[in-house]
C-alpha positions in Angstrom: 22.8 -31.5 -10.8 22.5 -35.1 -11.0 21.6 -36.0 -14.2 18.6 -38.3 -14.8 16.8 -40.0 -18.2 14.4 -37.3 -17.6 16.5 -34.6 -18.4 15.8 -34.7 -21.9 12.0 -32.9 -21.8 14.5 -29.9 -21.6 14.7 -30.4 -25.0 11.5 -28.9 -25.4 11.5 -25.6 -24.4 12.0 -22.5 -26.8 14.7 -20.1 -27.0 13.4 -16.5 -26.5 15.8 -14.2 -25.8 15.2 -11.5 -27.3 17.6 -9.4 -29.9 20.0 -6.7 -29.3 19.7 -3.3 -29.4 16.4 -2.9 -29.2 14.1 -1.2 -27.1 11.6 -3.4 -24.8 8.1 -2.2 -24.7 6.0 -4.1 -21.9 2.1 -3.1 -22.1 -0.1 -4.5 -19.4 -3.4 -4.0 -19.4 -6.1 -5.1 -17.2 -8.3 -8.4 -18.0 -12.3 -7.8 -18.4 -11.5 -4.6 -16.2 -14.9 -3.0 -17.4 -16.9 -5.5 -15.3 -14.1 -5.5 -12.3 -14.4 -1.6 -12.6 -18.9 -2.3 -12.3 -18.3 -4.5 -9.5 -16.0 -2.1 -7.6 -18.5 1.1 -8.4 -15.5 3.1 -10.3 -16.7 6.7 -11.1 -17.5 7.0 -14.3 -16.0 8.3 -16.4 -12.8 8.4 -14.8 -12.2 7.4 -11.3 -9.4 9.3 -10.2 -8.5 7.2 -7.1 -8.3 4.2 -9.5 -6.5 5.9 -11.7 -3.9 7.2 -8.6 -3.4 3.3 -7.5 -2.5 2.4 -11.2 0.6 5.2 -10.9 1.4 4.0 -7.7 2.2 0.6 -9.0 3.5 2.0 -11.8 6.2 3.6 -9.4 6.7 0.6 -7.7 7.5 -0.6 -11.0 10.0 2.0 -12.2 11.4 1.4 -8.2 11.6 -2.0 -8.2 13.3 -3.0 -12.3 16.1 -0.4 -12.8 16.2 -1.2 -16.3 12.5 1.0 -16.8 13.7 4.1 -17.8 9.5 5.6 -18.2 6.1 4.4 -18.2 2.9 5.5 -19.9 -0.5 4.8 -18.5 -4.4 6.0 -19.5 -7.3 3.6 -17.7 -6.1 0.2 -16.9 -2.9 0.5 -19.0 0.6 0.8 -18.3 3.4 0.5 -20.9 7.0 0.6 -19.8 9.9 1.0 -21.6 13.1 -1.2 -21.0 16.5 0.2 -22.1 18.1 -1.1 -25.2 21.1 -2.2 -23.5 18.9 -3.8 -21.2 20.6 -7.7 -20.2 17.4 -8.3 -17.1 17.6 -12.1 -17.1 19.5 -12.5 -20.0 16.9 -10.4 -22.1 14.5 -13.5 -22.3 11.0 -12.6 -23.2 9.2 -14.9 -20.7 10.9 -13.9 -17.6 10.9 -10.1 -18.7 7.0 -10.7 -19.1 6.1 -13.0 -16.9 7.8 -11.0 -13.8 6.2 -7.6 -14.6 2.7 -8.5 -15.4 3.1 -10.7 -11.8 4.5 -7.9 -9.9 2.3 -5.2 -11.1 -0.4 -7.3 -10.4 0.9 -7.8 -6.4 1.3 -4.5 -6.1 -2.3 -3.2 -7.1 -3.6 -5.7 -4.5 -1.3 -4.6 -1.8 -1.6 -1.2 -2.4 -5.8 -1.4 -2.7 -6.7 -0.2 0.8 -4.6 2.9 0.0 -6.8 4.2 -2.7 -10.0 2.5 -1.4 -9.9 2.4 2.4 -13.9 1.9 2.3 -13.5 -0.9 -0.1 -13.0 -4.5 -0.2 -11.7 -6.2 -2.8 -14.0 -8.4 -4.6 -12.5 -10.0 -7.5 -9.0 -10.5 -8.0 -7.5 -7.9 -10.4 -5.9 -9.4 -13.3 -3.3 -8.1 -16.2 -2.4 -9.6 -19.4 0.6 -8.2 -21.2 2.6 -8.2 -24.2 6.2 -7.6 -24.9 6.8 -5.5 -28.9 10.9 -4.3 -29.8 11.4 -1.3 -31.5 14.8 -0.6 -32.8 14.9 3.6 -32.6 14.1 5.9 -30.4 11.9 8.1 -33.2 9.8 4.7 -32.8 9.5 4.5 -29.1 8.1 8.1 -29.5 5.7 7.6 -32.2 4.4 4.3 -29.8 4.4 6.9 -27.3 2.3 9.3 -28.8 0.0 6.4 -30.7 -1.1 5.7 -26.6 -1.7 9.2 -25.8 -3.5 10.6 -28.5 -6.0 6.8 -28.0 -5.9 8.6 -24.2 -7.4 12.0 -25.4 -9.7 10.5 -28.4 -11.0 7.7 -25.8 -11.8 9.9 -22.6 -13.3 12.7 -24.7 -16.0 10.0 -26.0 -16.3 8.4 -22.7 -16.7 12.1 -21.1 -20.0 12.8 -23.2 -21.0 9.1 -22.9 -21.4 9.2 -19.6 -22.5 12.7 -19.3 -25.4 11.7 -21.4 -26.3 8.7 -19.3 -25.9 10.5 -16.3 -28.7 12.8 -17.9 -30.9 10.3 -18.4 -30.2 9.1 -21.8 -30.1 5.5 -22.2 -26.6 4.0 -23.1 -27.5 3.2 -26.6 -29.1 6.2 -27.1 -26.2 7.9 -26.1 -24.2 5.7 -28.8 -26.4 6.9 -31.3 -26.2 10.2 -30.9 -21.9 10.3 -30.5 -22.1 8.0 -34.0 -20.0 10.2 -36.6 -19.4 13.0 -34.7 -16.2 15.0 -34.6 -13.9 16.1 -32.0 -15.3 19.9 -32.4 -18.7 18.4 -32.2 -17.8 16.7 -28.9 -16.3 19.6 -27.0 -19.8 21.6 -28.2 -22.1 19.1 -26.8 -19.6 18.8 -23.1 -19.8 22.6 -23.2 -23.8 23.1 -24.7 -25.2 20.7 -22.9 -23.3 20.6 -19.3 -21.6 23.5 -19.6 -18.0 21.5 -19.1 -15.1 23.1 -20.6 -13.2 20.1 -21.6 -9.3 21.9 -22.2 -10.3 22.7 -18.0 -10.3 18.9 -17.1 -7.6 17.7 -15.3 -5.3 16.7 -17.2 -4.9 13.1 -15.6 -8.2 12.4 -17.5 -6.6 13.9 -21.1 -3.2 13.3 -21.3 -2.8 10.1 -19.4 0.3 9.4 -16.9 4.0 9.1 -17.0 6.7 7.7 -14.3 10.4 8.7 -14.8 13.3 8.6 -12.5 14.4 12.6 -12.3 17.3 14.4 -10.2 15.9 16.9 -7.7 17.2 19.2 -5.1 16.2 18.8 -1.3 16.9 20.5 1.2 17.9 19.4 4.3 18.1 20.5 8.2 21.0 23.3 8.9 24.2 22.1 9.9 25.5 22.7 13.4 26.3 26.3 12.1 22.9 27.2 10.8 24.0 26.7 7.2 21.5 25.3 4.8 22.3 21.9 3.6 20.9 20.6 -0.1 21.7 17.9 -2.0 20.3 16.0 -5.7 19.4 12.5 -5.4 17.4 10.6 -8.3 13.5 10.4 -7.3 10.4 8.6 -9.3 8.3 11.7 -10.8 4.5 11.4 -11.8 3.4 14.1 -13.9 1.2 14.8 -16.9 2.7 15.6 -19.5 2.2 16.5 -23.5 4.7 13.5 -24.8 4.0 14.0 -28.3 5.5 17.5 -28.4 9.2 18.0 -28.3 9.2 20.0 -25.8 9.0 17.4 -22.4 11.6 15.3 -24.2 13.8 18.3 -25.0 14.2 19.1 -21.1 14.7 15.4 -19.9 17.0 14.2 -23.3 18.7 11.7 -20.7 15.0 8.8 -20.7 15.4 7.7 -24.0 19.4 8.2 -24.7 20.8 5.4 -26.6 23.5 3.8 -25.8 
């Protein structure tokens, strides 16, 4: 490329290469999604179609960016764990963050009609994002545990809040009734007033969603001799698991394997 007298402006660019030997967490969060969900008449407290749309976008992210080893999502938020050895765009924070947010947002718009075939997209979906670095697997797991605990706390509160509102309470009265209540108080309120056993609500609401790659066995069409043919291949899985306890990670030790 030819030099010019204007090239000096490059000196103002800031170096933003992320340090090595750190797991990269990109957290994407809906911007003004309270208004967005109202404008598009999402079901309260949880719209399963909206959650599945988010999950589908996360699957596309995991398929698009091979260095993402795990993703966890709840409501309008998704966290993507990039492996500690990733050299994607030479670990430049601005590249990783901007590509992650823009790709996720574009997939949300593209996939909208797959989940809301009878609803037009009235406003452009907008997401913000941040990058956080974690030097050890334990901290990555603690981060994910924090997000899952937050999922449970928010879902339990929102379930109570919206059931009270739907029963005729004003939003202000519902907030006052729930102020200072413990988890057991909320469970009792749901069961006594609305006949809802919180423990039996769908796991996608209580635990959020996990997206990761796993090896699965597929059965193909029989060969010419009539013998069953099987093969193993990597596939992106979406599930709703307890990721605070050790069981999930013991069953999938390669997800957060340190190199």
